[in-house]
N, C-alpha and C positions, 0 to 999 in steps of 0.2 A: 459665282457660287452663292447659295443662300446662307443666311446667318446660322450659326450653330445652335441647335435646339438645347434649351436647358433640360437637365435630367433630374427627376425626382425619385427617391426610393424611400419606402416606408418601413424598411426591414426592422428598424429598431424603435419604431414609434407606435407602440401599442396603445390601447385606450387609456392606459395609466399615464400616458404622456400628457393627457388633458387634465391637469391639475387645476382645480378651481380655487386653490388657495396659494398665493393671494389672488384676488379678483379686483379689477378696476371697475369702479361704479360711479354713478352720478349722485353726489351728496344730496340727501333729501332736505337739507337746510339751506344750502347756498348754491346748489347745482354745479359746483366745481367737481373736479375729479377727486374721488376718495379711494382708499384701499380697504378691502375687507380681508381680514385674517381671523381665522377661528370664529367666524360669525360676528366679529366686532368690526365696526366701521371706523376708520381713522381719516379725518379730513384736515389737512394742513391749512387749507384756506380759511375755514371758519373756526377751526379748533375743536370740532366735535370728535369725541372718542366715546364709543359705547355701542350698545346693541339697540338699533332702532326698534321702537314698538310698533304695533299695528297701525296706530293713528299716524305716526310719522311716515311709515311706508306708504300709507294711503294718500299722503300729500305729495309724494314723488310723482314726476311725470312719466306716464307709461305709454307705450306704443299699443294700439289696438287695431284690429282689422276685421273686415266683414265683406261679403260679396254683394254687389249691387243687384238688386232684384230685377232691374230693367235689362241690363246687358251682361251680367255675370262677372264684370270686372272686379278684381280684388281692390278694395278700398282700404286705406290706412289713415290713421290719425293719432293724435295724442291727447291724453286727458288724465285727470287724477281720479283715484277711486272714491274720494270724498266729494266728487262733482255731484251737483244735485240732478238726479234723474239721468236722462239720456243725452248723449252728444250726437250730433249729425255728421256722418261721414259723406261727403259730397263727391259725386262722380262727374267725369268729363262729359257724360252723355246727358247731364242735366238732372239725373235722379240723385237720391240720397238714401242712406241707410242709417237708421238709428242704432246706437250701441249703448247698452245699459252698463255704465261703468261699475256698478255694484256687482256685476257678475264676473268682473275681470279676475282671472286666476293669477295669483302672485307667487313667484318663486320657480318659474320655468325657464331653463336655459333656452328652450326652443323659442320662447317669446322674448329673448334678450334680457332676462332677469337673473340676478345672482341668487342661487337656490337657498342659501341659508337666511339671508336677510330679506329677499324679495325686492331689493333695490335695482333700478335699471342699470344694466352694464354701460360703462363709459364707451367702450368700443363696439358700437352697434349702429346700424344704418338700414334704412329701407332700400331694398333692391327689387324693383319690379314687382312689388306686392309681397315680397318675402323679407324675412329679417336676416340680415348679415351681421354676425356678431363674433367677438373673440373675448375670452375671459381676461386675458392679460397680454402683455407684449410678446411673450413666448408663443402663445397660441396664435397671435397675429402673424408672427414670423413664419410659422408653419403654414398658415393659409397662403401667405404671399409666395412662398416657395412652391407649394402644390399648384396653385392657379397659374403661376407664370411658366411652369414647366410644360414643354412640348412633348416630353417622353416621361411617362409615369410608370414606375415599376412597383407593383403592389404584391404583397404576400398573399397566398391563397387563404381563404376563410374570411371571417368577419371580425377578427380580433384587432385589427389595426385602426388607428384613428382615420386614415384616409378612406378605408372601406365603409365607414359610417357617415361620410359626408353625403349630403343630398345630391341627387342627379344634377340639379341646376348649377351647383358649384363645380361639378366635374365636367360639365358641358363645355366643349371647345368654343362654341359659338358665343358663350358669355365671357370668355377669357379677357378680352380688352376692357369691357365694362367693369368686370370684377377687379382687375388689376388697378383700374383707376379708383374704384370704390374703396379698395383696401389702402391705397395710397392716401386717400382723404382721411381714413380712420387713423392712420399713423400720424398724420399731420396734427391731429387733436391732442397727441401726447405733449405735455409741457416740455419746454426746452431743458429743464433740469430733472427730467424723468428718471435717469439713472441714479442720481443722488437722492431723489425723493424716495425711490423704492429701496435703495440700499439702506436708508435709515430704518425703514420698516421691516427690514430683514435682520435687524440687530437682535441681540439676546432678549431684549424686552418683549419682542413680539414673535418669538419662535417657539412658543409652548403650546402649539395646537395639539389637540387630542384627536 
């Protein structure tokens, strides 16, 4: 007999399940994992606590993408908004596509950025020309359960978090590669992650408006 298929149900996981506070981000100063609560970034590695200004966000490393004009392949790369002029995204076909970093839109979850500060999410990776991201460990766990499930029960309509996932995450053919990619994202969480987050859930940081 074959192995028992995992079952997933989104009955109680509406869009409100995806809470972006707290969010895990890459610190703009030391590139370590930081936590954003109420629009403020807290980095235990370098000690930064505050609201990053535009100049500081511009110095953070962002993911960019464009299509190769020769073969149409999706190209990805990384750069900072304060980079001088264009960066070149190179393709396996030998071609390249310039990208103007000054045109980078900051603050889009779709592009793997925390919406309030514009800082890059910590839990994000390139997946075949797309951005795979999770705002925090809870969201990551949701994606892990959904992707690994062989049987998925979804509520009718478009109000659940699962119903809003893009087709490439729902695709069964991507399941093994996505499971591996999500496992790698989880491995980037520090060993003391639970203690780290518990501290930032203390009364000092629970006054979000």
